[in-house]
Phi, psi and omega in degrees: 000143175288158180305323181295315178294322179298318178298316180296318180295324179291327181285334183272126177303145184297336184272002178263146174214164181276133177236163172225143176218158185243156174204160178203154177212145177255140177250160182277327186219156174279079184228136184304312182293326178291319177296315180295315180296318180293319179296318177300313179300316180297311182292321178298315180293317180298314180291321179294312181296334183255005178061039185261143171251159180308324181288349176281338187280140177261314180194161177223131175245117178259140170234154177229145173293158188292352177273002177243114179214015184281340181196159175275127177297333179301332179299320178296319179297319177297316181295336178267010172101009179273054185284335181262003183262127174296128182236144177217145176243143180213169180269135176286150177296126184279072179287128179304134178083002180285161182299129181277163172054051183245134172254127178242156176218143171240119184247130173255135183205161175260139176209170181293147175306136182096349176303142176250118180292133178247100180291153187231120176233116188244160178053223182295341181288351178302331181293343180288334182218067180295341178293345180264357185308317183295328182280343183268000000 
């Protein structure tokens, strides 16, 4: 390990590890307030179900289907206090026949070893992961 990595490893408790979890939500319209509100709902639910605080988060990658361009979902995350978390927005791959008006997120975070990630799919986006229905 380089000295820098060794220092970081020493500061991190041995029982913590990096996790990733996914979430998605569908909105009704390409409207800035609707995108912000839906993103807020998604992030609040995702963080709540997983017992996460802003300082647990490493990064968030948001994607939007190409029919959503009225606002950046990262703005909602900033407004909810994720000011120290690197956030990025990108365009989802436009696969023909895919679900329209969807905001997705991939969150990287630290939690104790043994933590079980609870992915969150809300509103119409629930159809993307029906295998998770029992857990929601």
